[in-house]
C-alpha positions in Angstrom: 118.8 91.0 71.0 118.5 89.3 74.3 121.1 88.7 77.3 119.8 86.6 79.9 116.5 88.2 81.5 117.4 91.3 80.2 116.4 92.2 76.4 116.6 95.5 74.4 114.6 96.4 71.2 115.3 99.4 68.6 113.1 101.6 68.6 110.8 102.3 65.6 110.8 106.0 66.1 112.7 107.9 63.5 114.5 110.5 64.8 116.2 113.3 62.1 118.5 115.7 64.7 120.7 115.9 67.5 117.9 117.5 69.3 115.5 114.5 68.7 118.1 112.0 69.9 118.6 114.3 73.0 115.2 114.1 74.1 114.3 110.8 73.3 113.7 108.4 76.1 113.1 104.9 75.7 110.2 102.8 77.4 111.1 99.9 79.6 108.7 97.1 80.3 108.7 93.5 80.5 112.6 93.1 80.9 112.9 94.7 77.4 114.3 98.2 77.3 113.7 100.1 73.9 116.9 101.7 72.7 118.1 104.4 69.8 121.1 103.8 67.6 121.5 107.1 65.4 123.7 107.9 62.7 123.8 111.5 61.9 125.9 111.7 58.6 127.6 115.1 57.5 126.8 118.1 59.8 125.5 121.7 59.6 125.5 124.6 62.0 122.0 123.7 63.4 123.4 120.2 64.3 126.8 121.4 66.1 124.2 124.0 67.8 122.4 120.9 69.1 125.2 119.1 70.1 126.6 122.1 72.2 122.9 122.3 73.8 123.1 118.5 74.5 125.8 118.5 76.1 125.1 121.3 78.4 121.4 120.0 79.1 122.8 115.8 79.7 125.8 116.7 81.6 123.6 118.7 84.4 121.0 116.1 84.6 124.0 113.4 85.3 124.8 115.8 87.8 121.6 115.5 89.3 121.8 111.8 89.2 119.4 111.7 86.5 121.4 109.0 84.3 124.1 109.0 82.5 125.7 110.9 79.6 129.2 110.9 77.8 130.9 111.9 74.2 134.3 110.9 72.4 135.3 111.6 69.5 138.0 108.7 69.6 138.3 105.6 71.5 141.3 105.0 74.0 144.1 102.6 72.5 145.0 99.4 74.3 148.3 99.8 74.9 149.7 100.1 79.0 151.0 96.5 79.2 149.2 95.9 82.4 145.6 96.8 80.7 146.7 94.5 77.8 147.6 91.7 80.8 144.5 92.3 82.2 141.8 92.4 79.4 143.6 89.4 77.7 143.1 87.3 81.4 139.6 88.8 80.8 138.9 87.1 77.7 140.3 84.0 78.8 138.5 84.1 81.9 135.1 84.6 79.9 135.9 82.1 77.5 136.3 79.6 80.5 133.5 80.2 81.6 131.5 79.0 78.3 131.1 83.5 77.5 128.4 83.3 80.6 130.1 86.1 83.0 132.6 88.4 82.5 134.8 90.7 84.4 136.0 94.0 84.6 137.9 96.5 86.8 134.9 98.9 87.3 133.1 97.7 90.5 130.1 96.3 89.1 127.1 96.3 92.0 124.0 94.8 89.5 125.1 91.1 89.7 122.7 90.9 86.3 125.4 93.0 84.8 127.9 90.6 83.9 125.4 88.5 82.1 124.2 90.8 80.2 128.0 92.0 78.9 129.0 88.7 78.3 125.7 87.8 76.3 126.4 91.6 74.4 130.2 90.4 73.6 129.4 86.9 72.2 126.7 88.7 69.8 128.8 91.6 68.5 131.8 88.6 68.1 129.4 87.2 66.0 128.4 90.0 64.0 132.6 90.5 63.6 133.0 87.0 62.1 130.4 87.7 59.5 132.5 90.1 58.1 136.1 89.2 58.9 138.0 86.6 56.9 140.3 84.5 58.7 138.8 84.8 61.9 141.0 82.8 64.8 141.4 83.0 68.4 144.1 85.6 68.6 141.8 88.1 66.5 138.5 87.0 68.9 140.9 87.5 72.1 141.9 90.9 70.9 138.5 92.1 69.9 136.9 91.1 73.1 140.4 92.5 75.5 139.8 95.6 73.5 135.6 96.0 73.8 136.1 95.3 77.7 138.9 98.2 77.9 136.7 100.8 76.4 133.9 99.4 78.9 135.7 100.3 81.4 137.4 103.6 80.3 134.2 105.5 79.0 131.3 103.6 80.5 132.3 103.1 84.2 130.1 105.4 85.5 127.0 103.9 83.9 128.3 100.4 84.5 128.2 101.4 88.7 124.7 102.7 88.4 123.6 100.4 86.0 119.6 98.8 86.4 117.7 97.8 83.3 115.4 101.0 83.2 118.7 103.0 83.8 118.9 106.2 81.1 122.6 106.2 79.8 123.2 107.8 76.2 126.4 107.5 74.8 127.8 109.7 71.4 130.7 109.1 69.3 132.4 110.6 66.5 133.4 109.6 62.9 133.3 105.8 63.7 133.8 103.3 60.9 136.0 100.9 62.1 134.0 97.6 62.8 135.5 96.8 66.1 134.7 100.5 66.9 131.2 100.1 65.3 130.0 97.0 66.9 131.2 98.3 70.2 128.9 101.0 70.0 126.6 98.3 69.0 127.1 96.8 72.5 126.4 100.0 74.2 122.8 99.6 72.9 122.7 96.2 74.0 123.3 97.3 77.5 120.2 99.4 77.5 122.1 103.0 76.2 120.6 105.4 73.4 123.9 105.7 71.4 124.5 108.5 68.7 126.9 108.7 66.0 128.2 112.3 64.5 129.3 111.3 61.2 131.1 114.4 60.6 134.2 113.6 58.2 132.8 109.9 57.2 130.2 107.1 57.5 130.3 103.9 58.0 131.1 101.2 54.9 128.7 98.9 53.2 129.3 96.0 55.1 128.7 97.5 58.3 125.7 99.1 57.0 124.3 95.8 55.9 124.1 94.8 58.9 121.4 96.8 59.4 122.0 97.6 63.5 121.5 101.5 63.2 119.5 104.3 61.5 120.7 106.5 59.3 119.8 110.3 58.8 121.9 113.0 56.1 121.9 116.3 57.6 125.2 117.8 55.8 128.0 117.0 53.8 130.8 115.1 55.0 133.8 117.3 55.8 132.6 121.0 56.4 132.6 120.6 59.9 134.6 119.6 63.0 132.7 118.2 66.1 134.2 119.9 69.1 135.7 118.1 71.9 133.3 117.3 74.9 134.6 119.3 78.1 132.2 118.3 80.9 133.8 120.7 83.5 132.9 123.7 81.7 129.3 122.8 82.9 130.1 123.1 86.4 128.5 119.6 87.1 128.0 118.1 90.7 127.5 114.7 91.7 130.2 111.7 91.3 128.9 110.4 87.9 129.4 113.9 86.2 133.1 113.8 87.7 133.6 110.5 85.9 132.2 110.8 82.5 135.2 110.8 80.7 136.8 107.6 82.3 136.9 104.8 84.7 136.0 105.4 88.4 138.8 105.9 90.1 138.5 102.5 91.8 139.1 100.6 88.9 141.2 102.8 87.2 145.0 101.5 85.9 146.1 104.6 84.6 144.8 108.3 85.4 142.4 110.0 82.5 145.3 112.3 81.7 147.2 109.1 80.8 144.2 107.8 78.9 143.5 110.9 77.0 147.2 111.4 76.1 147.3 107.7 74.7 144.2 108.6 72.6 146.4 111.9 71.3 149.3 109.9 70.5 147.3 107.3 68.5 145.1 110.1 67.0 144.8 108.7 63.5 140.6 109.0 63.0 138.5 105.6 62.4 137.4 105.3 59.2 137.5 103.2 55.8 138.8 105.6 53.1 138.8 108.5 55.4 142.3 110.2 55.0 142.8 111.0 51.4 146.3 112.5 51.9 147.6 111.7 48.6 150.1 114.0 46.8 148.0 114.6 43.0 151.1 114.9 41.0 153.0 111.7 42.3 149.9 109.6 42.5 148.9 110.5 38.8 152.2 109.2 37.9 151.7 106.2 40.3 148.3 105.7 38.5 149.5 106.0 35.0 151.7 103.1 35.8 149.7 100.7 37.8 146.4 100.9 35.7 146.3 99.0 33.4 148.8 96.4 33.4 151.8 97.6 31.3 152.8 96.2 27.7 156.2 97.2 28.3 159.3 97.3 30.7 159.7 100.0 33.1 162.8 101.6 33.3 164.3 101.9 36.7 163.0 105.4 37.8 160.0 104.5 36.7 160.1 101.4 39.0 161.5 103.9 41.7 158.2 105.7 42.0 156.5 102.8 43.1 157.7 103.2 46.3 155.1 105.6 46.8 152.6 102.0 47.5 155.7 100.6 49.9 155.6 101.8 53.6 157.8 101.5 56.6 156.5 100.0 59.6 157.9 100.7 62.9 156.9 98.3 65.9 156.0 99.4 69.5 155.6 97.2 72.3 152.5 97.8 75.0 154.7 100.8 76.8 154.9 102.7 73.5 158.9 102.0 73.2 160.1 101.0 69.4 161.3 97.6 69.4 161.6 97.1 65.7 161.3 98.2 62.4 159.9 96.6 58.3 158.5 97.4 55.3 154.7 96.9 53.9 153.1 96.8 50.7 149.9 98.5 49.9 147.3 96.0 48.6 144.2 97.3 49.2 142.7 101.1 49.1 140.8 100.7 52.3 143.9 100.8 54.0 145.3 97.3 53.9 149.0 96.8 53.9 150.7 93.6 53.5 154.0 92.5 55.7 155.9 89.6 57.2 154.2 88.0 60.2 157.2 88.1 61.8 157.1 91.7 61.5 153.6 92.2 62.8 153.4 89.9 65.6 156.3 91.5 68.0 154.2 94.4 68.5 151.2 96.0 70.2 150.9 98.4 67.7 152.4 100.2 64.6 153.6 103.2 63.4 153.2 103.5 59.6 155.2 106.2 57.2 154.0 106.9 53.4 156.5 108.2 51.1 155.6 112.4 50.7 153.0 111.8 53.4 154.1 113.9 56.4 151.9 112.0 59.0 152.3 109.0 60.7 149.5 106.4 61.0 149.6 104.7 63.8 147.0 101.1 64.2 146.5 98.3 66.4 144.9 96.4 63.7 146.2 92.7 62.3 143.4 91.7 60.1 145.0 88.3 59.3 148.3 86.5 59.3 149.8 82.8 58.4 153.0 82.1 60.6 154.0 79.3 58.1 153.7 81.6 55.0 154.9 84.2 57.1 152.3 86.7 55.8 150.1 89.1 57.9 147.8 91.7 56.8 147.6 95.0 58.7 145.0 98.2 58.5 145.5 101.8 58.4 143.4 104.7 58.1 143.8 106.2 54.8 142.7 105.4 51.3 145.7 103.6 49.5 147.3 103.3 46.1 147.5 99.5 46.1 150.4 97.9 44.0 149.1 95.1 41.3 150.0 91.2 42.2 151.7 89.4 39.4 148.9 86.9 38.1 151.4 83.9 36.9 150.6 84.4 33.1 154.7 83.7 32.4 156.2 81.4 34.7 159.2 83.2 36.3 162.4 82.2 35.9 166.0 82.3 36.9 168.1 85.2 35.4 165.2 87.5 35.6 165.9 91.4 36.6 163.9 92.3 39.6 163.7 95.3 41.9 163.4 95.6 45.7 161.8 98.4 47.6 161.9 98.2 51.3 163.6 100.3 54.5 166.8 98.1 55.4 168.4 99.5 58.6 165.5 102.2 58.8 166.7 103.4 55.3 163.1 104.5 54.1 162.2 103.3 50.6 165.7 102.4 49.5 165.7 100.8 46.2 168.1 98.6 44.9 168.2 95.8 41.7 169.0 92.3 41.1 168.4 88.8 39.7 166.3 86.1 40.7 168.8 83.4 41.1 166.7 80.2 42.3 163.9 78.8 43.7 163.6 77.3 47.1 161.7 75.3 49.1 162.1 76.2 52.7 159.9 74.4 55.1 157.4 73.5 52.4 157.1 76.9 51.4 158.2 77.9 47.7 160.8 80.7 47.9 162.2 82.9 45.3 165.8 83.7 46.0 166.9 86.8 44.6 170.4 88.9 44.7 168.6 92.3 45.1 170.4 93.9 48.3 168.2 93.7 51.6 169.1 94.3 54.9 166.8 94.1 58.7 164.3 96.4 57.8 163.5 95.2 54.2 161.2 92.3 55.7 158.0 93.0 54.2 159.1 94.8 51.1 158.0 94.5 48.0 160.0 92.7 45.0 158.8 93.6 41.7 159.3 92.8 38.4 160.0 95.0 35.2 156.3 95.6 34.7 156.1 96.8 38.2 153.7 94.1 39.3 154.5 92.5 43.1 156.5 88.8 42.5 157.4 88.5 45.9 157.7 89.8 49.3 160.9 90.0 50.7 161.4 87.9 54.0 164.9 87.0 54.8 168.7 86.9 53.9 171.8 85.0 54.8 174.0 87.3 56.6 176.8 84.8 55.8 176.2 84.9 51.8 176.3 87.9 49.7 173.1 89.2 48.3 171.3 85.7 49.0 168.1 86.5 50.2 164.6 85.1 49.8 161.1 86.2 48.9 157.4 84.8 49.5 156.2 84.4 46.0 153.0 85.8 44.5 151.2 82.9 44.9 150.8 82.7 47.8 150.6 86.9 48.3 147.6 86.6 45.5 145.7 83.8 47.6 146.1 85.7 51.0 145.2 89.2 50.3 142.2 88.1 48.2 139.2 90.2 49.3 141.3 93.3 50.4 142.5 93.9 47.0 140.9 96.8 45.3 
């Protein structure tokens, strides 16, 4: 792992505890810094006590000017409009420079550091592209903008004091989103030791396969919460300790309180398959209808129960204001939701509601989109029950009965019935015309056949006509969500 004249290598030392991470200090020689990237999976009483001792010891050392330490239970959300504009611009400047140098809000003294950060960004961008379908410039921009924002918010004091042999330690809880995990890896490329306290969930297999971190299991998942880090309780001294939880005042676009408020507002956890907030009886009924494919047609009451796999999506701008709404279809157990591109493309982030689940899931992850087909996939941190996609074993015909499920005018998961009334070619895309009533807010909702299979996604309606509605068909959907389903 080399960026410019500075390089890092992962230590061969096998750590097995929080205390071991706290005490380890990597060597630095010949321009190479030895670093640790450790995952503690599961938490027990000993690990919790060692975490408290680490907080006190490393915070006090930081107060004496002996390195940098920070611990976060969640990463802040890039939501403020001025921040979105700044970091999007920073990405464009980085790309225009040939990815040789990067700019931040934090005032950086060491002239080598921008090049080190730039090389680290290029490396993690390559790793993200290995596991992401449909990688494009928009996804690249969103990722790098987040990474630079997190650096300013979480690592600002360390960036100001950085030099190749500077001692830095960062600890995060329950990291498993690819973007967040790769940000943690980026910190090791800057010379930091990084510890992940995976109390609730660990990284998914595709991230494990990258071989970036060392894993140590110390307890069972879900038994303990990781407490918040509060450096003020240790009465630290010095500017580094005072700024450990956010960027320096000179580099801050908004205060630490505002940053913390943004984190609280978007608290969703950070993982694949982490939140299992299902309703057992409802999900039992849903599974019975989804697995296996039905050999009989379902009645309307049975089809209505499939609304548990259709979601309502509220669209937020960069200031957090709701600017619109739509619907979505669960298409992957790992949190993947299909909706229309014209729903997803307008938002800085989204709030997702699921039937019989009181929690509102917030996300800014748009995984994939296609403006021609008007399809997009977003992801939330929850295990889902996807709807089956019609495989096309029998050609759809006019007069065939259908059921539409969506949230017209914000009326959550309304169910209506109708028939297929035709097939139309709209801008080179074959659309299904159907009569089941839909309205604004239905976009992205499910159009089902009588076997409970998705034959289309509600996309448009004509206000001048009565029940003249269009859906993108299953052929396009099946290809678009391949790789997410299951």
